[in-house]
Each structure stands twice: as C-alpha cells, then as structure tokens.
N, CA, C and O of each residue as an XYZ file, in Angstrom:
884
protein
N       9.845      6.841     15.789
C      10.805      7.863     15.392
C      11.871      8.004     16.465
O      11.572      7.932     17.657
N      13.119      8.207     16.043
C      14.158      8.529     16.989
C      13.904      9.926     17.526
O      13.656     10.844     16.744
N      13.957     10.113     18.826
C      13.715     11.424     19.415
C      14.791     11.683     20.458
O      14.574     11.468     21.650
N      15.959     12.147     20.004
C      17.058     12.438     20.893
C      17.454     13.888     20.735
O      17.175     14.502     19.705
N      18.098     14.440     21.740
C      18.466     15.844     21.680
C      19.581     16.076     20.669
O      20.481     15.251     20.515
N      19.507     17.171     20.009
C      20.518     17.596     19.051
C      21.726     18.142     19.784
O      21.578     18.851     20.779
N      22.936     17.819     19.300
C      24.128     18.374     19.920
C      24.555     19.680     19.277
O      25.615     20.215     19.602
N      23.734     20.202     18.361
C      23.878     21.503     17.696
C      24.969     21.540     16.636
O      25.120     22.561     15.966
N      25.731     20.472     16.459
C      26.769     20.448     15.431
C      26.240     19.708     14.217
O      26.461     18.506     14.076
N      25.552     20.406     13.349
C      24.977     19.700     12.218
C      25.129     20.485     10.933
O      25.261     21.709     10.936
N      25.107     19.738      9.819
C      25.100     20.353      8.502
C      23.765     21.044      8.300
O      22.733     20.548      8.753
N      23.774     22.168      7.633
C      22.503     22.771      7.277
C      21.979     22.101      6.023
O      22.748     21.569      5.222
N      20.664     22.131      5.858
C      20.069     21.559      4.656
C      20.584     22.282      3.420
O      20.834     21.653      2.392
N      20.744     23.586      3.512
C      21.229     24.361      2.369
C      22.635     23.940      1.992
O      22.950     23.813      0.809
N      23.498     23.717      3.007
C      24.863     23.286      2.727
C      24.875     21.949      2.025
O      25.659     21.735      1.101
N      23.995     21.031      2.463
C      23.987     19.702      1.864
C      23.551     19.763      0.417
O      24.008     18.961     -0.397
N      22.666     20.707      0.073
C      22.219     20.808     -1.312
C      23.313     21.361     -2.214
O      23.285     21.152     -3.426
N      24.278     22.066     -1.627
C      25.361     22.607     -2.428
C      26.412     21.563     -2.753
O      27.282     21.791     -3.594
N      26.335     20.426     -2.094
C      27.267     19.350     -2.370
C      26.779     18.561     -3.570
O      25.576     18.373     -3.748
N      27.697     18.105     -4.381
C      27.298     17.223     -5.478
C      26.975     15.870     -4.892
O      27.737     15.352     -4.075
N      25.860     15.287     -5.291
C      25.486     13.989     -4.747
C      26.468     12.931     -5.191
O      26.986     12.966     -6.308
N      26.723     11.970     -4.283
C      27.651     10.902     -4.632
C      26.934      9.645     -5.059
O      27.536      8.572     -5.090
N      25.676      9.752     -5.384
C      24.910      8.558     -5.704
C      24.912      8.321     -7.202
O      25.260      9.215     -7.974
N      24.527      7.129     -7.618
C      24.667      6.713     -9.009
C      24.052      7.661    -10.021
O      24.654      7.917    -11.064
N      22.872      8.188     -9.741
C      22.198      9.047    -10.706
C      22.994     10.304    -11.011
O      22.724     11.000    -11.989
N      23.980     10.589    -10.163
C      24.789     11.782    -10.353
C      26.188     11.435    -10.848
O      27.088     12.275    -10.824
N      26.367     10.199    -11.295
C      27.602      9.858    -11.980
C      28.667      9.175    -11.152
O      29.787      9.000    -11.632
N      28.359      8.779     -9.920
C      29.338      8.039     -9.143
C      28.782      6.663     -8.808
O      27.681      6.307     -9.227
N      29.558      5.893     -8.047
C      29.206      4.480     -7.907
C      28.918      4.066     -6.466
O      29.216      2.934     -6.086
N      28.350      4.949     -5.663
C      27.905      4.552     -4.327
C      26.796      3.512     -4.456
O      25.906      3.635     -5.297
N      26.863      2.491     -3.614
C      25.810      1.481     -3.552
C      25.103      1.633     -2.212
O      25.656      1.299     -1.164
N      23.897      2.132     -2.257
C      23.125      2.376     -1.052
C      21.825      1.588     -1.120
O      21.132      1.609     -2.137
N      21.498      0.896     -0.041
C      20.242      0.157      0.049
C      19.254      0.922      0.927
O      19.620      1.434      1.985
N      18.020      0.995      0.488
C      16.945      1.557      1.310
C      16.183      0.405      1.957
O      15.804     -0.552      1.282
N      15.965      0.498      3.247
C      15.156     -0.487      3.966
C      13.997      0.239      4.629
O      14.204      1.129      5.454
N      12.785     -0.141      4.270
C      11.593      0.441      4.886
C      11.060     -0.555      5.916
O      10.723     -1.692      5.585
N      10.993     -0.111      7.148
C      10.533     -0.966      8.239
C       9.021     -0.833      8.365
O       8.506      0.213      8.759
N       8.328     -1.898      8.025
C       6.863     -1.867      7.958
C       6.260     -3.066      8.689
O       5.345     -3.721      8.191
N       6.794     -3.337      9.883
C       6.368     -4.523     10.624
C       5.711     -4.217     11.959
O       5.381     -5.134     12.710
N       5.516     -2.941     12.264
C       4.915     -2.599     13.546
C       3.485     -3.099     13.674
O       2.744     -3.143     12.692
N       3.107     -3.471     14.872
C       1.770     -4.019     15.106
C       0.693     -2.942     15.225
O      -0.497     -3.256     15.228
N       1.097     -1.683     15.323
C       0.118     -0.601     15.391
C      -0.780     -0.668     16.606
O      -1.978     -0.404     16.510
N      -0.210     -1.021     17.760
C      -1.035     -1.185     18.963
C      -1.705      0.117     19.372
O      -2.877      0.122     19.748
N      -0.972      1.217     19.302
C      -1.565      2.499     19.689
C      -2.594      2.968     18.666
O      -3.567      3.639     19.010
N      -2.369      2.608     17.410
C      -3.287      3.010     16.350
C      -4.582      2.195     16.399
O      -5.666      2.698     16.101
N      -4.438      0.926     16.781
C      -5.613      0.069     16.910
C      -5.865     -0.844     15.734
O      -6.767     -1.680     15.782
N      -5.075     -0.698     14.664
C      -5.204     -1.542     13.475
C      -3.955     -1.339     12.632
O      -3.025     -0.647     13.046
N      -3.935     -1.939     11.453
C      -2.779     -1.794     10.570
C      -2.793     -0.400      9.937
O      -3.475     -0.169      8.938
N      -2.047      0.504     10.519
C      -2.056      1.894     10.052
C      -1.487      2.041      8.644
O      -1.827      2.991      7.939
N      -0.632      1.120      8.229
C      -0.005      1.248      6.916
C      -0.996      1.103      5.772
O      -0.719      1.517      4.646
N      -2.155      0.515      6.062
C      -3.206      0.383      5.044
C      -4.291      1.441      5.198
O      -5.223      1.503      4.396
N      -4.169      2.270      6.229
C      -5.148      3.341      6.442
C      -5.070      4.352      5.292
O      -3.983      4.679      4.816
N      -6.226      4.838      4.857
C      -6.227      5.781      3.741
C      -5.634      7.118      4.158
O      -6.023      7.695      5.173
N      -4.693      7.599      3.365
C      -4.094      8.910      3.563
C      -4.034      9.605      2.216
O      -3.308      9.177      1.318
N      -4.796     10.671      2.078
C      -4.884     11.414      0.828
C      -5.197     10.512     -0.361
O      -4.618     10.640     -1.440
N      -6.137      9.593     -0.124
C      -6.668      8.777     -1.200
C      -5.929      7.498     -1.509
O      -6.262      6.813     -2.476
N      -4.925      7.154     -0.703
C      -4.193      5.915     -0.953
C      -3.691      5.348      0.372
O      -3.632      6.071      1.367
N      -3.330      4.062      0.400
C      -2.822      3.494      1.649
C      -1.599      4.265      2.151
O      -0.763      4.696      1.356
N      -1.501      4.433      3.441
C      -0.424      5.215      4.041
C       0.955      4.785      3.560
O       1.799      5.639      3.291
N       1.204      3.488      3.446
C       2.526      2.991      3.066
C       2.944      3.507      1.693
O       4.137      3.628      1.418
N       1.979      3.812      0.830
C       2.325      4.285     -0.512
C       2.956      5.670     -0.494
O       3.637      6.046     -1.448
N       2.744      6.427      0.563
C       3.319      7.770      0.631
C       4.830      7.709      0.591
O       5.458      8.427     -0.187
N       5.426      6.860      1.423
C       6.886      6.765      1.436
C       7.393      6.037      0.196
O       8.447      6.384     -0.338
N       6.660      5.041     -0.263
C       7.095      4.303     -1.453
C       7.165      5.217     -2.674
O       8.053      5.068     -3.513
N       6.239      6.152     -2.772
C       6.208      7.035     -3.938
C       7.225      8.164     -3.860
O       7.546      8.774     -4.879
N       7.739      8.452     -2.659
C       8.718      9.525     -2.494
C      10.164      9.055     -2.634
O      11.072      9.875     -2.773
N      10.380      7.759     -2.599
C      11.754      7.259     -2.694
C      12.360      7.583     -4.055
O      11.735      7.322     -5.082
N      13.559      8.144     -4.081
C      14.265      8.337     -5.357
C      14.872      6.998     -5.791
O      16.049      6.727     -5.553
N      14.053      6.181     -6.423
C      14.431      4.797     -6.719
C      15.758      4.702     -7.446
O      16.535      3.778     -7.204
N      16.027      5.656     -8.342
C      17.244      5.597     -9.138
C      18.500      5.813     -8.299
O      19.609      5.554     -8.767
N      18.337      6.285     -7.068
C      19.486      6.566     -6.218
C      19.803      5.431     -5.249
O      20.698      5.554     -4.413
N      19.072      4.333     -5.362
C      19.320      3.181     -4.508
C      19.631      1.948     -5.354
O      18.982      1.698     -6.370
N      20.632      1.184     -4.920
C      20.946     -0.068     -5.591
C      19.874     -1.120     -5.315
O      19.658     -2.029     -6.116
N      19.203     -0.980     -4.163
C      18.158     -1.927     -3.777
C      17.201     -1.221     -2.835
O      17.621     -0.420     -2.000
N      15.915     -1.516     -2.968
C      14.908     -1.050     -2.012
C      14.235     -2.282     -1.419
O      13.667     -3.101     -2.142
N      14.304     -2.405     -0.101
C      13.769     -3.567      0.607
C      12.693     -3.087      1.580
O      12.912     -2.144      2.340
N      11.547     -3.731      1.551
C      10.480     -3.428      2.501
C      10.225     -4.680      3.329
O       9.877     -5.731      2.792
N      10.400     -4.558      4.633
C      10.214     -5.694      5.535
C       8.886     -5.510      6.263
O       8.676     -4.499      6.934
N       7.992     -6.490      6.130
C       6.665     -6.336      6.720
C       6.100     -7.674      7.175
O       6.421     -8.728      6.626
N       5.257     -7.601      8.184
C       4.525     -8.788      8.632
C       3.213     -8.927      7.875
O       2.514     -9.930      8.013
N       2.879     -7.916      7.071
C       1.561     -7.869      6.439
C       1.627     -8.243      4.963
O       2.333     -7.604      4.182
N       0.891     -9.276      4.591
C       0.844     -9.683      3.187
C       0.261     -8.575      2.311
O       0.694     -8.393      1.173
N      -0.719     -7.835      2.835
C      -1.330     -6.760      2.052
C      -0.310     -5.681      1.707
O      -0.313     -5.145      0.599
N       0.565     -5.366      2.663
C       1.618     -4.381      2.414
C       2.592     -4.901      1.370
O       3.011     -4.157      0.483
N       2.950     -6.154      1.467
C       3.908     -6.729      0.517
C       3.334     -6.761     -0.901
O       4.084     -6.650     -1.872
N       2.023     -6.910     -1.029
C       1.418     -6.857     -2.366
C       1.522     -5.443     -2.953
O       1.734     -5.277     -4.154
N       1.372     -4.441     -2.105
C       1.538     -3.058     -2.567
C       2.990     -2.817     -2.979
O       3.257     -2.173     -3.994
N       3.908     -3.332     -2.196
C       5.337     -3.184     -2.494
C       5.660     -3.774     -3.860
O       6.444     -3.208     -4.622
N       5.057     -4.903     -4.159
C       5.297     -5.565     -5.448
C       4.878     -4.666     -6.607
O       5.528     -4.670     -7.652
N       3.811     -3.900     -6.439
C       3.362     -2.989     -7.491
C       4.417     -1.933     -7.814
O       4.521     -1.475     -8.952
N       5.190     -1.555     -6.811
C       6.223     -0.544     -7.005
C       7.527     -1.140     -7.538
O       8.460     -0.405     -7.864
N       7.591     -2.457     -7.624
C       8.788     -3.105     -8.139
C       9.904     -3.237     -7.125
O      11.057     -3.455     -7.499
N       9.582     -3.107     -5.838
C      10.593     -3.223     -4.793
C      10.609     -4.636     -4.219
O       9.694     -5.424     -4.457
N      11.655     -4.946     -3.464
C      11.774     -6.251     -2.835
C      10.983     -6.282     -1.533
O      11.260     -5.504     -0.621
N      10.020     -7.156     -1.443
C       9.252     -7.322     -0.219
C       9.732     -8.539      0.542
O       9.856     -9.621     -0.032
N      10.002     -8.378      1.821
C      10.485     -9.470      2.669
C       9.479     -9.714      3.785
O       9.151     -8.803      4.546
N       8.996    -10.933      3.879
C       8.014    -11.269      4.915
C       8.717    -11.460      6.254
O       9.675    -12.224      6.369
N       8.232    -10.764      7.235
C       8.720    -10.905      8.603
C       7.735    -11.792      9.348
O       6.591    -11.399      9.579
N       8.174    -12.978      9.721
C       7.292    -13.930     10.393
C       7.336    -13.828     11.911
O       6.697    -14.611     12.615
N       8.089    -12.863     12.407
C       8.159    -12.662     13.856
C       6.853    -12.049     14.356
O       6.350    -11.100     13.754
N       6.314    -12.562     15.420
C       5.026    -12.085     15.938
C       5.180    -11.269     17.224
O       4.187    -10.934     17.870
N       6.431    -10.949     17.596
C       6.674    -10.298     18.883
C       6.822     -8.786     18.767
O       7.073     -8.113     19.767
N       6.669     -8.239     17.553
C       6.815     -6.794     17.341
C       8.212     -6.326     17.736
O       8.381     -5.264     18.335
N       9.207     -7.137     17.389
C      10.596     -6.863     17.738
C      11.276     -6.117     16.588
O      11.498     -6.691     15.523
N      11.602     -4.855     16.798
C      12.234     -4.050     15.756
C      13.558     -4.647     15.312
O      13.932     -4.529     14.145
N      14.273     -5.289     16.235
C      15.573     -5.875     15.893
C      15.445     -6.903     14.773
O      16.326     -7.003     13.919
N      14.370     -7.657     14.771
C      14.166     -8.654     13.718
C      13.987     -7.974     12.367
O      14.537     -8.430     11.365
N      13.228     -6.898     12.336
C      13.030     -6.156     11.091
C      14.355     -5.603     10.576
O      14.640     -5.683      9.381
N      15.156     -5.050     11.463
C      16.459     -4.509     11.077
C      17.352     -5.613     10.519
O      18.011     -5.428      9.496
N      17.371     -6.749     11.186
C      18.205     -7.863     10.725
C      17.788     -8.335      9.333
O      18.640     -8.573      8.476
N      16.484     -8.469      9.107
C      16.008     -8.902      7.797
C      16.369     -7.882      6.719
O      16.689     -8.248      5.589
N      16.316     -6.616      7.076
C      16.719     -5.589      6.126
C      18.184     -5.711      5.763
O      18.549     -5.622      4.590
N      19.023     -5.914      6.762
C      20.459     -6.063      6.520
C      20.761     -7.312      5.691
O      21.593     -7.278      4.785
N      20.090     -8.395      6.005
C      20.334     -9.662      5.295
C      19.964     -9.581      3.825
O      20.541    -10.291      3.001
N      19.013     -8.728      3.487
C      18.529     -8.645      2.109
C      19.001     -7.398      1.380
O      18.505     -7.078      0.300
N      19.956     -6.697      1.970
C      20.526     -5.517      1.322
C      21.345     -5.925      0.107
O      21.809     -7.060      0.000
N      21.512     -4.976     -0.802
C      22.367     -5.213     -1.961
C      23.766     -5.593     -1.470
O      24.333     -4.887     -0.637
N      24.338     -6.707     -1.978
C      25.691     -7.101     -1.561
C      26.684     -5.960     -1.769
O      26.619     -5.227     -2.756
N      27.587     -5.831     -0.833
C      28.631     -4.809     -0.881
C      28.064     -3.385     -0.872
O      28.666     -2.469     -1.432
N      26.917     -3.207     -0.240
C      26.374     -1.857     -0.090
C      27.327     -1.013      0.758
O      27.934     -1.504      1.710
N      27.445      0.251      0.396
C      28.248      1.183      1.185
C      27.507      1.621      2.448
O      28.114      2.129      3.391
N      26.208      1.422      2.453
C      25.414      1.770      3.617
C      23.966      1.398      3.404
O      23.552      1.057      2.297
N      23.196      1.468      4.487
C      21.758      1.215      4.423
C      21.038      2.417      5.009
O      21.387      2.909      6.082
N      20.030      2.880      4.287
C      19.197      3.987      4.748
C      17.889      3.401      5.265
O      17.102      2.851      4.495
N      17.661      3.520      6.557
C      16.477      2.939      7.188
C      15.359      3.977      7.287
O      15.554      5.080      7.798
N      14.191      3.596      6.788
C      12.992      4.425      6.826
C      11.932      3.740      7.687
O      11.943      2.520      7.848
N      11.020      4.537      8.238
C       9.802      3.988      8.816
C       8.696      4.099      7.770
O       8.761      4.945      6.878
N       7.702      3.259      7.879
C       6.627      3.266      6.888
C       5.503      4.225      7.210
O       4.539      4.327      6.451
N       5.614      4.942      8.344
C       4.497      5.777      8.806
C       4.860      7.261      8.874
O       4.371      7.991      9.736
N       5.717      7.693      7.963
C       6.165      9.087      7.908
C       5.753      9.658      6.551
O       6.603      9.844      5.680
N       4.465      9.938      6.360
C       3.930     10.166      5.013
C       4.320     11.482      4.357
O       4.149     11.630      3.147
N       4.843     12.447      5.123
C       5.128     13.765      4.557
C       6.604     13.972      4.234
O       7.013     15.070      3.855
N       7.390     12.930      4.383
C       8.812     13.016      4.044
C       8.968     13.271      2.549
O       8.308     12.627      1.734
N       9.846     14.215      2.188
C      10.033     14.616      0.797
C      11.280     13.991      0.183
O      12.265     13.706      0.864
N      11.200     13.794     -1.106
C      12.330     13.285     -1.884
C      13.575     14.157     -1.685
O      14.683     13.635     -1.561
N      13.397     15.478     -1.654
C      14.525     16.395     -1.509
C      15.246     16.191     -0.186
O      16.467     16.328     -0.114
N      14.507     15.867      0.849
C      15.108     15.615      2.159
C      15.941     14.344      2.126
O      17.043     14.300      2.672
N      15.415     13.319      1.490
C      16.159     12.066      1.347
C      17.474     12.322      0.619
O      18.525     11.830      1.032
N      17.413     13.090     -0.461
C      18.615     13.365     -1.242
C      19.615     14.212     -0.461
O      20.824     14.042     -0.621
N      19.132     15.113      0.373
C      20.037     15.915      1.192
C      20.848     15.037      2.140
O      22.045     15.256      2.327
N      20.199     14.053      2.731
C      20.893     13.133      3.626
C      21.909     12.287      2.856
O      23.026     12.067      3.323
N      21.510     11.819      1.679
C      22.429     11.038      0.849
C      23.639     11.880      0.456
O      24.760     11.373      0.420
N      23.424     13.145      0.164
C      24.512     14.046     -0.180
C      25.595     14.048      0.892
O      26.781     13.911      0.595
N      25.172     14.204      2.133
C      26.124     14.259      3.236
C      26.861     12.934      3.372
O      28.078     12.915      3.551
N      26.133     11.833      3.288
C      26.770     10.518      3.398
C      27.784     10.289      2.284
O      28.829      9.677      2.508
N      27.483     10.776      1.096
C      28.346     10.532     -0.061
C      29.736     11.134      0.105
O      30.681     10.703     -0.555
N      29.864     12.116      0.974
C      31.154     12.770      1.177
C      31.951     12.178      2.335
O      33.114     12.530      2.530
N      31.342     11.294      3.093
C      32.071     10.545      4.120
C      31.243      9.324      4.476
O      30.359      9.385      5.330
N      31.537      8.226      3.819
C      30.717      7.021      3.962
C      31.058      6.195      5.197
O      30.675      5.030      5.303
N      31.784      6.813      6.130
C      32.016      6.169      7.422
C      31.054      6.699      8.475
O      31.061      6.228      9.613
N      30.220      7.680      8.105
C      29.386      8.377      9.080
C      27.982      7.791      9.164
O      27.472      7.203      8.211
N      27.371      7.971     10.339
C      25.940      7.743     10.531
C      25.265      9.085     10.254
O      25.513     10.060     10.964
N      24.425      9.144      9.239
C      23.806     10.409      8.839
C      22.329     10.388      9.207
O      21.604      9.452      8.870
N      21.895     11.432      9.903
C      20.496     11.495     10.335
C      20.000     12.936     10.343
O      20.793     13.874     10.431
N      18.688     13.105     10.250
C      18.110     14.453     10.244
C      17.852     14.980     11.654
O      17.597     14.212     12.582
N      17.922     16.302     11.798
C      17.561     16.976     13.036
C      16.596     18.100     12.690
O      16.832     18.875     11.763
N      15.517     18.179     13.442
C      14.537     19.255     13.239
C      13.978     19.659     14.595
O      13.540     18.813     15.375
N      13.997     20.936     14.861
C      13.528     21.460     16.148
C      14.205     20.748     17.312
O      13.556     20.368     18.286
N      15.513     20.575     17.195
C      16.371     19.984     18.235
C      16.080     18.514     18.514
O      16.455     17.991     19.564
N      15.414     17.853     17.580
C      15.116     16.437     17.738
C      15.675     15.658     16.553
O      15.572     16.088     15.404
N      16.258     14.523     16.848
C      16.689     13.619     15.786
C      15.504     12.814     15.279
O      14.548     12.557     16.010
N      15.586     12.420     14.007
C      14.481     11.677     13.424
C      14.943     10.635     12.427
O      16.095     10.202     12.442
N      14.034     10.245     11.568
C      14.282      9.267     10.509
C      14.049      9.915      9.157
O      13.297     10.885      9.070
N      14.667      9.412      8.104
C      15.474      8.193      7.982
C      16.915      8.384      8.443
O      17.402      9.507      8.573
N      17.585      7.257      8.686
C      18.973      7.253      9.146
C      19.799      6.372      8.216
O      19.387      5.270      7.853
N      20.973      6.877      7.838
C      21.903      6.091      7.030
C      22.998      5.538      7.930
O      23.671      6.287      8.638
N      23.169      4.219      7.897
C      24.254      3.556      8.622
C      25.304      3.085      7.616
O      24.952      2.531      6.575
N      26.589      3.298      7.912
C      27.637      2.853      6.994
C      27.827      1.342      7.034
O      27.416      0.672      7.981
N      28.455      0.826      5.994
C      28.655     -0.622      5.873
C      29.391     -1.207      7.076
O      29.140     -2.349      7.463
N      30.293     -0.435      7.664
C      31.085     -0.940      8.784
C      30.236     -1.290      9.997
O      30.690     -2.034     10.867
N      29.021     -0.774     10.073
C      28.158     -1.024     11.232
C      27.038     -2.021     10.944
O      26.217     -2.297     11.818
N      26.997     -2.559      9.731
C      25.888     -3.451      9.383
C      25.936     -4.754     10.172
O      24.891     -5.303     10.522
N      27.122     -5.250     10.452
C      27.215     -6.475     11.256
C      26.689     -6.230     12.662
O      26.028     -7.089     13.245
N      26.983     -5.061     13.198
C      26.487     -4.712     14.530
C      24.962     -4.591     14.520
O      24.297     -5.033     15.458
N      24.417     -4.002     13.477
C      22.964     -3.918     13.363
C      22.342     -5.301     13.259
O      21.294     -5.566     13.846
N      22.994     -6.176     12.512
C      22.470     -7.532     12.322
C      22.554     -8.366     13.592
O      21.896     -9.400     13.704
N      23.355     -7.922     14.539
C      23.566     -8.680     15.776
C      22.815     -8.095     16.965
O      23.068     -8.477     18.108
N      21.896     -7.176     16.706
C      21.131     -6.584     17.799
C      20.391     -7.655     18.601
O      19.838     -8.605     18.047
N      20.399     -7.473     19.904
C      19.655     -8.383     20.762
C      18.163     -8.098     20.654
O      17.760     -7.085     20.083
N      17.347     -8.989     21.201
C      15.897     -8.799     21.147
C      15.517     -7.428     21.686
O      16.002     -6.997     22.731
N      14.640     -6.753     20.952
C      14.161     -5.408     21.283
C      15.223     -4.328     21.118
O      15.021     -3.189     21.538
N      16.357     -4.680     20.509
C      17.366     -3.686     20.205
C      16.898     -2.798     19.057
O      16.046     -3.194     18.262
N      17.460     -1.598     18.979
C      17.063     -0.634     17.955
C      18.283      0.056     17.374
O      19.383     -0.017     17.921
N      18.060      0.730     16.252
C      19.147      1.461     15.635
C      19.738      2.501     16.565
O      20.933      2.787     16.489
N      18.926      3.073     17.443
C      19.419      4.093     18.371
C      20.497      3.534     19.288
O      21.351      4.281     19.768
N      20.466      2.212     19.541
C      21.505      1.605     20.378
C      22.861      1.665     19.685
O      23.882      1.924     20.322
N      22.864      1.426     18.380
C      24.099      1.490     17.606
C      24.571      2.945     17.502
O      25.768      3.221     17.580
N      23.635      3.861     17.327
C      23.986      5.282     17.283
C      24.636      5.708     18.604
O      25.649      6.409     18.606
N      24.055      5.286     19.712
C      24.587      5.663     21.021
C      25.991      5.113     21.239
O      26.795      5.718     21.948
N      26.287      3.966     20.631
C      27.605      3.344     20.794
C      28.662      3.976     19.891
O      29.856      3.730     20.060
N      28.221      4.784     18.940
C      29.161      5.385     17.980
C      28.856      6.867     17.792
O      28.695      7.342     16.668
N      28.779      7.583     18.893
C      28.436      9.004     18.841
C      29.408      9.809     17.988
O      29.033     10.813     17.383
N      30.654      9.362     17.946
C      31.672     10.096     17.189
C      31.464     10.004     15.685
O      32.060     10.771     14.928
N      30.625      9.073     15.247
C      30.389      8.892     13.807
C      29.160      9.636     13.306
O      28.903      9.663     12.102
N      28.405     10.235     14.203
C      27.128     10.824     13.817
C      27.335     12.155     13.082
O      28.059     13.032     13.552
N      26.685     12.284     11.925
C      26.619     13.538     11.177
C      25.158     13.943     11.101
O      24.346     13.231     10.511
N      24.818     15.072     11.686
C      23.439     15.539     11.720
C      23.209     16.551     10.610
O      24.072     17.381     10.326
N      22.043     16.476      9.984
C      21.653     17.413      8.937
C      20.414     18.151      9.432
O      19.404     17.525      9.754
N      20.486     19.473      9.493
C      19.398     20.282     10.048
C      18.318     20.554      9.012
O      18.620     20.870      7.861
N      17.068     20.434      9.417
C      15.916     20.751      8.573
C      14.979     21.662      9.351
O      15.000     21.693     10.581
N      14.154     22.406      8.612
C      13.243     23.347      9.257
C      11.787     23.076      8.906
O      10.945     23.969      8.997
N      11.489     21.831      8.501
C      10.110     21.468      8.155
C       9.651     20.307      9.041
O       9.724     19.153      8.618
N       9.188     20.582     10.242
C       8.848     19.507     11.186
C       7.784     18.551     10.681
O       7.730     17.398     11.109
N       6.927     19.025      9.766
C       5.876     18.139      9.267
C       6.450     16.905      8.569
O       5.819     15.847      8.565
N       7.628     17.032      7.986
C       8.213     15.880      7.290
C       8.563     14.748      8.239
O       8.626     13.590      7.826
N       8.788     15.064      9.493
C       9.231     14.066     10.460
C       8.114     13.659     11.410
O       8.348     13.023     12.438
N       6.902     14.038     11.043
C       5.715     13.659     11.806
C       5.356     12.222     11.446
O       5.143     11.903     10.276
N       5.292     11.363     12.450
C       4.917      9.975     12.177
C       3.547      9.670     12.782
O       3.076     10.347     13.696
N       2.939      8.638     12.241
C       1.558      8.301     12.589
C       1.554      7.263     13.709
O       2.006      6.134     13.517
N       1.049      7.643     14.859
C       0.933      6.717     15.986
C      -0.521      6.419     16.343
O      -0.855      5.306     16.750
N      -1.385      7.432     16.183
C      -2.790      7.302     16.573
C      -3.686      7.670     15.392
O      -3.241      8.329     14.453
N      -4.925      7.252     15.439
C      -5.841      7.506     14.330
C      -5.999      8.995     14.051
O      -6.119      9.401     12.895
N      -6.001      9.807     15.098
C      -6.148     11.245     14.876
C      -4.938     11.849     14.164
O      -5.024     12.939     13.598
N      -3.807     11.132     14.195
C      -2.612     11.626     13.505
C      -2.798     11.623     11.988
O      -2.183     12.430     11.291
N      -3.629     10.734     11.478
C      -3.926     10.726     10.046
C      -4.571     12.049      9.643
O      -4.184     12.665      8.650
N      -5.551     12.471     10.420
C      -6.224     13.745     10.130
C      -5.254     14.918     10.270
O      -5.253     15.830      9.443
N      -4.437     14.892     11.309
C      -3.477     15.981     11.541
C      -2.474     16.058     10.391
O      -2.175     17.145      9.898
N      -1.958     14.916      9.968
C      -0.965     14.910      8.886
C      -1.575     15.382      7.584
O      -0.932     16.101      6.819
N      -2.798     14.988      7.328
C      -3.448     15.375      6.066
C      -3.673     16.886      5.995
O      -3.783     17.452      4.908
N      -3.741     17.530      7.150
C      -3.975     18.972      7.185
C      -2.683     19.776      7.105
O      -2.728     20.998      6.959
N      -1.546     19.122      7.198
C      -0.262     19.830      7.193
C       0.178     20.183      5.762
O       1.237     20.782      5.572
C-alpha cells in the first residue's frame, strides 16, 4: 500500500458522490482500464496469501467481486500464480502471466500497461490483498478522475495515501519505463502537481494483508 502523508487538499468523499460519473455506465465514453497487481511473493505472509481463505473464498476473489465491471473498458489481472489466473478466468477478466521471479513490482506495472485497453484515458491500479475495499469507493475515485482526466487520483484516509490509484494516459509511458524495483509512487512523486486526493473515513477499506494474522483482523472488521 502507498503510505504517504496527506497534504490536506483533497476532495471529500461526499463531494465526489455529488458529481455525475464520467464512466460509460453513466452515459459518457471514458475508457478506463483496471489493473490488479497480483504478483507479490508473500514473503512476510509465508505463502500465497491471494489463495488464503477469507470469508469462505480465496482472498483474491474479494477484490474481483467488488469491481464495477461495467465501468471499465478492460480488467487485467497480472499474476505469477497459475491458480490465481484460473480464478480470474472464472470472472471473465484478462489474466496475464508474469514470468518474472524477482518480485519486481515494476514488471507487474509494465505488463498491466502493455495489456490495457488501447487508447485508455487512464489505468486504475489495484492491489490484490485489499479485501474490504468497496465498490462505492472505487466509483468515488472514478468520479473525480472523470472531471479532469489529466490528474492522478488516489484515496486518503487518516492522513495516509492508499490504493487504488488512477494514472492518466499521459503518464502510462512513464509507468511502462520504470526501472527495476520502481513503483507507482515514484511517478506520483515526480508529478505532485497532478495529484488529486479523495478523502475517506473508513480505514478498514484500505487495510491490506501482509501477515497471516491480518486475515483474522480483516475478517473481524
């Protein structure tokens, strides 16, 4: 998860809901690709956390089931795990095998960009281990992006930035050119003037799974 300090200049969640969405389901022609990054080695967790049971189903299914599919031109899941890609196929999304064995986030980002819907106005990057993220939160972020598609749109909760993050089309080449071990936060840091923060007050949605005990903690939230 991105964990940077908030600069306090952010849209409120309530304000974003008052905006008409600019996505296809609401009658406009924004082309947005969702990329779910599901290639982490889970070293701190000790095993493939994306297949760990969470509320009766594999963890990765939590985010897959919350995506507003009709609001994305393409949904891409990049993973090193064949088991995850088989689950992705059940949802009808595009699964991309990541053959990199170095746990390099930059490779996952590049594969996501390469397989995005052509001429996308932006890419919304998700992590696969954020099981409590709500559909309404995703739509709130899309709302803000729809009114200025040159911005980097990200959530802020309790003075911390988090995921998912929407990057505009103008920055996709830069994302695709990240050096080894580069991350989306590097691109954000290089374009601070483009950042649009959306404030939320539900920290549980931005809780990600790093350790086995986090599964129990998240299930209790």
